[in-house]
C-alpha positions in Angstrom: 76.4 118.2 -33.9 76.3 117.4 -30.1 73.8 118.6 -27.7 76.4 120.9 -26.1 77.2 122.3 -29.5 73.6 123.1 -30.3 73.2 124.7 -26.9 76.2 127.0 -27.4 75.0 128.0 -30.9 71.4 128.7 -29.8 72.8 130.8 -26.9 75.0 132.9 -29.2 72.2 133.4 -31.8 69.6 134.2 -29.2 71.7 136.8 -27.4 72.8 138.3 -30.8 69.1 138.6 -31.8 68.3 140.4 -28.6 71.2 142.8 -28.9 70.2 143.5 -32.5 66.6 144.3 -31.5 67.9 146.9 -29.0 70.3 148.4 -31.6 67.6 148.5 -34.2 65.2 150.2 -31.8 67.9 152.8 -31.1 68.7 153.1 -34.7 65.1 153.6 -35.7 64.8 156.4 -33.1 67.9 158.2 -34.4 66.9 157.8 -38.0 63.4 159.1 -37.3 64.8 162.1 -35.4 67.1 162.8 -38.4 64.0 163.0 -40.6 62.4 165.8 -38.6 63.8 168.6 -40.8 62.4 167.0 -43.9 58.9 166.3 -42.6 56.5 168.8 -44.0 58.6 169.5 -47.1 56.3 168.9 -50.1 54.2 165.8 -49.5 56.7 164.2 -47.1 54.7 163.4 -43.9 55.4 161.8 -40.6 53.9 158.4 -41.8 56.2 158.5 -44.8 59.1 159.3 -42.6 58.3 156.2 -40.5 58.1 154.1 -43.7 61.4 155.5 -44.8 62.9 154.5 -41.4 61.4 151.0 -41.6 62.8 150.4 -45.1 66.2 151.7 -44.1 66.6 149.4 -41.0 67.9 146.3 -43.0 70.8 148.4 -44.2 71.3 149.6 -40.6 71.1 146.0 -39.4 73.7 144.9 -42.0 76.2 147.6 -40.9 75.8 146.8 -37.2 75.6 143.0 -37.3 79.4 142.4 -36.5 79.2 144.7 -33.5 75.9 143.1 -32.4 77.4 139.6 -32.8 80.3 140.5 -30.6 78.2 141.9 -27.9 75.7 139.0 -28.1 78.6 136.4 -28.0 80.1 138.2 -24.9 76.8 138.3 -23.1 75.8 134.7 -24.0 79.1 133.1 -23.1 79.4 135.4 -20.1 76.2 134.1 -18.7 77.3 130.5 -19.3 80.5 131.3 -17.5 78.8 133.0 -14.5 76.6 129.9 -14.1 79.7 127.7 -14.2 78.3 125.9 -17.3 81.5 126.5 -19.2 83.6 125.2 -16.3 81.5 122.0 -16.3 81.9 121.7 -20.0 85.7 122.1 -19.7 85.8 119.6 -16.9 83.9 117.1 -19.1 86.7 117.2 -21.7 85.4 120.0 -24.1 88.5 121.6 -25.5 89.1 125.2 -26.7 89.2 124.0 -30.3 85.7 122.4 -29.9 84.4 125.7 -28.5 85.9 127.6 -31.4 84.3 125.2 -33.9 80.8 125.7 -32.4 81.3 129.4 -32.2 82.5 129.3 -35.8 79.3 127.6 -36.9 77.3 130.3 -35.1 79.4 132.9 -36.8 78.8 131.2 -40.2 75.1 131.3 -39.7 75.2 135.0 -39.0 77.5 135.5 -42.0 74.8 133.8 -44.2 72.2 136.2 -42.7 74.6 139.1 -43.4 75.0 138.0 -47.0 71.3 137.7 -47.5 70.8 141.2 -46.1 73.6 142.8 -48.0 72.7 141.2 -51.4 68.9 140.8 -51.5 67.2 142.8 -48.8 69.0 146.0 -47.9 70.0 147.5 -51.3 66.5 147.3 -52.9 64.7 148.5 -49.8 67.1 151.3 -49.3 66.7 152.4 -52.9 62.9 152.3 -52.5 63.1 154.3 -49.3 65.2 156.9 -51.0 62.7 157.1 -53.9 59.7 157.4 -51.6 61.4 160.3 -49.7 62.6 162.1 -52.8 59.3 161.7 -54.8 57.3 162.9 -51.8 59.4 166.0 -51.4 59.8 166.8 -55.1 58.0 165.9 -58.3 61.3 165.0 -59.8 64.8 164.9 -58.6 68.4 165.2 -59.7 70.5 162.0 -59.8 73.5 163.5 -58.0 72.7 166.9 -56.8 72.4 169.8 -59.2 75.0 168.5 -61.5 73.3 165.3 -62.5 75.1 162.1 -63.2 77.6 161.2 -65.9 78.2 157.7 -67.2 80.5 156.4 -69.9 79.8 153.5 -72.3 82.8 153.0 -74.6 83.1 156.0 -76.8 79.8 157.5 -75.7 79.2 159.6 -72.6 75.6 160.1 -71.4 74.6 162.8 -69.0 71.3 162.6 -67.1 70.0 165.5 -65.2 66.7 164.3 -63.8 64.6 161.2 -63.3 60.9 161.2 -62.7 58.9 158.8 -60.6 57.9 156.7 -63.6 61.6 155.9 -64.4 61.7 158.4 -67.2 64.7 160.7 -67.6 64.9 164.4 -68.4 67.7 166.6 -69.7 69.7 163.7 -71.4 72.8 164.7 -73.2 74.8 162.3 -75.5 78.4 162.9 -76.4 80.1 160.7 -79.0 83.9 160.4 -79.5 86.1 158.6 -81.9 89.0 156.3 -81.0 91.3 159.3 -80.7 89.0 161.0 -78.2 87.9 163.6 -80.6 84.4 164.9 -80.1 82.2 163.7 -83.0 78.7 164.9 -81.9 76.7 166.4 -79.1 73.0 165.6 -78.7 70.3 166.6 -76.2 66.9 165.2 -75.6 64.2 166.8 -73.5 63.2 163.4 -72.1 64.1 159.7 -72.6 63.2 156.2 -71.5 65.2 152.9 -71.5 63.6 149.6 -72.5 64.5 146.1 -71.4 67.1 145.8 -74.2 68.9 148.9 -72.9 67.8 150.9 -75.9 67.5 154.6 -75.1 64.5 156.3 -76.7 65.3 160.0 -76.9 62.4 162.3 -77.4 62.6 165.8 -78.9 66.3 165.1 -79.8 68.6 167.7 -81.3 72.1 166.9 -82.4 75.2 168.8 -83.6 77.8 166.8 -85.5 81.4 168.0 -86.2 82.4 167.0 -89.7 85.0 168.3 -92.2 85.9 171.2 -90.1 82.3 172.4 -89.7 79.1 171.4 -88.1 75.9 169.8 -89.1 72.7 169.9 -87.0 69.6 167.8 -87.0 66.4 167.2 -85.1 64.1 164.3 -84.6 61.0 163.7 -82.6 62.3 160.3 -81.6 65.9 159.0 -81.7 67.1 155.6 -80.6 70.5 154.9 -79.0 71.8 151.4 -78.3 73.8 151.2 -75.1 74.8 148.8 -72.4 73.6 151.2 -69.7 70.3 150.0 -68.3 67.9 151.8 -66.0 69.0 149.6 -63.1 72.6 150.2 -63.9 72.2 154.0 -63.8 71.1 153.7 -60.2 74.6 152.4 -59.3 76.1 155.7 -60.4 74.5 157.5 -57.4 74.8 154.9 -54.7 77.6 155.0 -52.2 80.0 152.1 -52.6 79.5 151.0 -49.0 75.8 150.4 -49.6 76.2 148.3 -52.7 75.9 144.5 -52.8 78.8 142.3 -53.9 77.2 141.6 -57.3 76.6 145.3 -58.0 80.2 146.1 -56.9 81.7 143.5 -59.2 79.5 144.7 -62.1 80.3 148.4 -61.6 84.1 147.7 -61.1 84.1 145.8 -64.4 82.3 148.7 -66.1 84.8 151.3 -64.7 87.8 149.2 -65.7 86.4 148.6 -69.2 86.1 152.3 -69.7 89.4 153.2 -68.1 87.8 155.0 -65.2 88.9 155.1 -61.6 87.5 152.1 -59.7 89.7 152.5 -56.6 86.9 153.4 -54.1 84.7 150.6 -55.3 87.5 148.0 -55.1 88.1 149.1 -51.5 84.4 148.7 -50.8 84.5 145.2 -52.4 87.4 144.0 -50.3 86.0 145.6 -47.2 82.7 143.8 -47.7 84.4 140.4 -48.0 86.7 141.1 -45.1 83.6 142.1 -42.9 82.2 138.6 -43.4 85.4 137.0 -42.1 85.4 139.5 -39.3 81.9 138.4 -38.3 83.2 134.9 -37.7 86.2 136.2 -35.7 84.2 138.4 -33.3 82.1 135.5 -32.2 85.2 133.5 -31.5 86.8 136.5 -29.8 84.2 136.3 -27.0 85.6 133.0 -25.8 88.8 134.2 -24.2 86.9 136.8 -22.3 84.4 134.2 -21.0 87.1 131.8 -20.0 89.6 134.4 -18.9 89.5 137.5 -16.7 85.9 138.5 -17.4 84.5 135.1 -16.3 82.8 136.6 -13.2 82.1 140.1 -14.6 78.6 141.5 -15.0 76.7 142.0 -18.3 77.4 145.8 -18.2 81.2 145.2 -18.3 80.9 142.8 -21.1 78.7 145.1 -23.1 81.2 148.0 -22.6 84.0 145.7 -23.8 82.1 144.7 -26.8 81.2 148.2 -27.7 84.8 149.4 -27.3 86.2 146.6 -29.5 83.4 147.0 -32.1 83.8 150.8 -32.2 87.6 150.5 -32.5 87.2 148.0 -35.4 84.7 150.3 -37.2 86.8 153.4 -36.6 90.0 151.7 -37.8 88.1 150.4 -40.9 86.7 153.8 -41.8 90.0 155.6 -41.2 91.9 153.1 -43.4 89.2 153.4 -46.2 89.5 157.2 -46.1 93.3 157.1 -46.0 93.4 154.5 -48.8 91.4 156.7 -51.1 93.5 159.7 -50.2 96.9 158.1 -50.5 96.0 155.6 -53.2 96.8 152.5 -51.1 96.2 149.0 -52.4 92.4 148.2 -52.0 93.0 144.7 -50.6 95.3 146.1 -47.9 92.8 148.7 -46.9 89.9 146.2 -46.9 91.7 143.4 -45.1 93.9 145.4 -42.7 91.5 145.7 -39.8 90.3 142.1 -40.1 93.9 140.8 -40.1 94.5 142.8 -36.9 91.3 141.4 -35.4 92.4 137.9 -36.3 95.8 138.4 -34.6 94.0 139.7 -31.5 91.6 136.7 -31.5 94.3 134.1 -31.9 96.6 135.8 -29.5 94.0 135.7 -26.8 93.0 132.1 -27.6 96.6 131.0 -27.1 96.6 132.5 -23.7 93.3 130.8 -22.8 93.8 127.7 -20.7 
């Protein structure tokens, strides 16, 4: 890596960091304002609301990183252009391809940061933030509103109504079916827990079995059910696909397909997540034609507005396609990669016009 290459990369990363700090400050303010209606409910206090906001910021950072990278690259390269530094570099023999390679390295570094946030930081912190808020407001909470959550494991369907703060479950129902989808038994436990081997320990369990055209009933203080559904896996049933990590998405899609359930929304989220990483590389390179072209002498305000408009357009198009894809059952890879392909066409089209 040459000195000029390191200089370009440091400039992009530095300005992107500054932009993200501003966006995070604004995001924290809006998130805290959004908590005002919940403060005072149960034991949910202002300090806990601030903790909730702090734990939610990595997810917010993950969502806004492509837009922040675009604005940061526009500002960084724009300042270099206004100081004639880019002109001197071009005069010394630096080609557009070399600029693109350096910008691509900066984008790759940001993509690695984005992967780390999306896989290891944002999901667990967001889950913890949600638990803190819910457990502060209520002593126990429903998984998915008042209806609870339903999960399928082969020929067994488990319904969970509530989870307490110590990861115990209440109102657990177990439905067993045969290969012909005929109901074999219905059981209910007042409470349950799941061990590390994914064994469900059902307490105060009552079961009704359908045999020989009649029914048989039984009760037990403790009943054990072996399942592949772990406590961690159950958490995926109530998380929006957009907030899940790649590993969780792949795991959950495999589970849905194995049980012949609809995985369309999660496949869209998976492809969109992969496409967003590529888009992060593209938006950094996209700043180059503006710095070498018509916006070479423009101020920071104009570059910021351009970055926001392009970023907002990309996000709006992505969200619109995702919603339309679910509604019209479009191919997930088309929905996920469509906006990124258009962004790539725009980037390369402007680069070809850059002299």
